[in-house]
N, C-alpha and C positions, 0 to 999 in steps of 0.2 A: 635984441641980442644978436650979436654977430657970430657967425659960424667959427671964426678964427679966435674968438675971445676964449680965454682960459678961465673956466669957472670951476674952482676946486671942488666944492661939494658935489657938483654934478659928475665930475670926473671920478671922485671917490665913490659915488653911488654906482657908477658904471663899472669900476674896477671891482668893487665888492660883489656886485651882481655877477660879474664874469667869474670871479673866484668861486662863488657859491655854485654857479652853474657847472664849473669844471669839477668841483668836488662831488656834486650830485651825479654828474655824468660818469665820473670815475667810479663812484660807489655803485651806481646802477649798471653800467655797461662795461667797465674796464675788466672786471673779473670774468664775467660771462664771455666777453670777446676773447680774453686771454685763454680761458678754458677751451673755447671752440678752436682757437689757433693751436693750442697744445694737442687737442684731440686730432686735429688734422695732421699735425706733425707726427704724432704717434701712428696714425693710419698710414701716412706716407712712409714712415720708417718700417712699419709692419709689411706694407706692400713691397718695399724694397727688399726686406729680408725674405719674404715669400718668393719674390722673383729670383733672388740669389739661390734659395733652396731649390726652386724649380729648375734653375739652370744646372745646379749640381746634380740633381736627380736625373735630369735629361742626359748629362754627361755620363753618369753611372749606367743609365739604361743603354746608351749608345755603346759603351764599352762592353756591357753584358751581351748586347746583340752581336757585336763583332766577335766576341768569344764564342757565342752560340753558333754563329756562322762558321767559324773555324772548326769547332767541334763537329758540326754537321758535315762539313766537307771531309773531315777525317773519317767520320763514321760511314759516310757514303762511299768513300774509297775502300774502306775495309769490307763493307757489304758487297760492293761490286767485285772485289778481289775474291772474296769467299764464293760468291755466286759463279764467277768464272771457273774457279777451282772445282766446285761441285758439278758444273756443266761439263768440264773436261773429264771428270771421273765418270759421269753418267754416259758421256759419249764413248769413252773407252769400254765401259761395261756393255753398252748396246752393240758396239762393233765386235767385241769378243763373243757376245751371244750370237750375233749374226754369223760370225765365222764358224762357230760350233754348229749352228743349224746348217750352214752351207756344207760343212764337212760331212754331217750326217746325211744330207740329201745326196751328196756326191758318192758317199759309200753305198747308200741304198741304190743309187743309179748304177754303180759299178757292179754291185751284187746282182741286181736284176739283169743287167746286160750279160753278166757271166752265166746266169741261169738260162737266159734266153739263148745264148750261144750254145750251151750244153744241150738244151732242148732241140735246137736246130740241128746240131751234130747228130743227136740220137735219131731225129726224124730222117736226116739224110742217110744215116747208116741203115735205117729200116728200109728206106726207098731203094738204096743201092743194093741191099741184100735181096729185096723183092725183085728188082730188075735182074740181078744175077741169077736168082732162082728161075725166073721166067726164061732168061736166055739159056740157062742150062737145060731146062725142060724142053725148050724148043730144039736145042742141039741134040738132046738125047732122043727125042722123037724122030728127028731126021736121021740120025745115025745111031740107032739103038744098039747095034752090036759093036760099034767101034769103041774099043777100050781107050784109045788115045784121047778121044773127045771127052770121055768121062774123066780122065786124069786131068785134062786141061781145065775143065769146069771146077773140079775139086781144088786144084791149085789156085785158080782165080779166087774162089771163095775164101780159101785159107789166107791168101795174100791180102785180100781186102779186109778181112776180119782183124788181122794183125795190125795193119797200118791205121785202121780207124780206132 
């Protein structure tokens, strides 16, 4: 038999076998393969939907973060303004308190200086009076009978008492 000879029963047998084989393969493998392909397509579609959802959520989160950053900046500015205001008030209070204390110290120092000046004047008056009395005593002993000396001493003492 020659390879190129056409022998119908053999060709029919091959064709029937091929057809049976295709039907068996289709019956056994076509549905499972299609099911696997459909599952893969569903997984791919689900993955794509999940990716789109993730991208949408990421955009929402980015917008929320931006909004929070803006809110934080506004809040920070408000807090800083309030803190500066409180610091200014506290500064003014401390300065006013320091001025009051300084005024009290100055008044106390002036009062003490006045008292010291009065004490010194009184002491000076005492010393001057004692010196005048000594001088008068000395003059009186030297010129006990001279009335003029006595009048001079008395005039001196009177003059010093009045001016002090």
